C-alpha angles and dihedrals in degrees: 000000000000115000097197113115109244118241126204110195126189116209105197093187114189096343141110136038123241092269094045092049092052092048092050095050091047089053090049090050091051091046097053096052108136093012117140136173095036130088116217123205134178128197110198127180114279092254093062101041096101093045091048092047089052091049092049091057107158095342116126094250121125121218126220137181117231094226143342143193121255095228120084094227142331147100098335105129113210095014133112129209132225089253091055091053094049089046089055090053102263121149096178140035131201112228132184097012110178090248090056090048097046104031099034100030096237111174131212088253091056091049091049091054091047093049092050091049092048094053092046089057094046099258121135109232122220099203115199126208134169147140131248123243090254091053092049093049089052090053093247099123098111093041092052093045094050092046092051091048093047095050100033090053096036095125091054093046091053090049090046091227135093119185107249089225090067114116126210124199123201109208117172100214090219090063099049109113092335099105088240117118131191108246114253088253093051091048093047091050092057094041089054091052089051091050091050091049090052090050092051093048104036108013137258097288094055093042092054093045099051117090120224116201126199119226127184125098094330110181138173091261097055105030098087093053091049092047092052090071116099098234099040107095102175145318138275101213124198123175095008090060092066095074125050092218090064101030099049096056087053091050090048093046092138090065096054115118 
């Protein structure tokens, strides 16, 4: 039985006003009363971070940024630094999301620099990886995943150490916002490959400590099956995290009938 604490993370993407964000996090807080054995995290847009942190108060909800720059400060219009995220109350940051890779041309090298900068500043990176439909259909899934891991975590590989608090998220690009979901067996297969890669690079202890989330059209009706797999430690939820009636059943997956 896996001993890693499951995490359900809500990536709000470019959605919600200040008032809407505060209402949503309050509803999540109300909905997780009495919940144990699951960590809950939300990643609002930058503009709502402070309001969401205020709304969280003492609730057991973790706060993440959706992205960050690798430099500490400077002339980088439109960017935010790790220090800015921690100052706003963030403990985590999502890096390398498929939308950042595909829509904004972020490379593995960029993600590596961001991850190293995040850890240096005390943030826990949630590093995303995943293949496209074309790559999967060509049988390249494992090759792509291992390449992304190797290059996106290059600094840590060279230092021969990866913080065990680091979180990885496997998001098959073909399942992001499409309504398509990798089957639990498909997801588990890739998560197992990731775990074995971690073991080869950083050792058994680190490999067993690091949580690997699944992201890709996670919904209340498929989360429990996904979470039953030994190497799936949680979910990175997109659209379903924007409404408490869909997010809370995912968070409380252990209670599903």
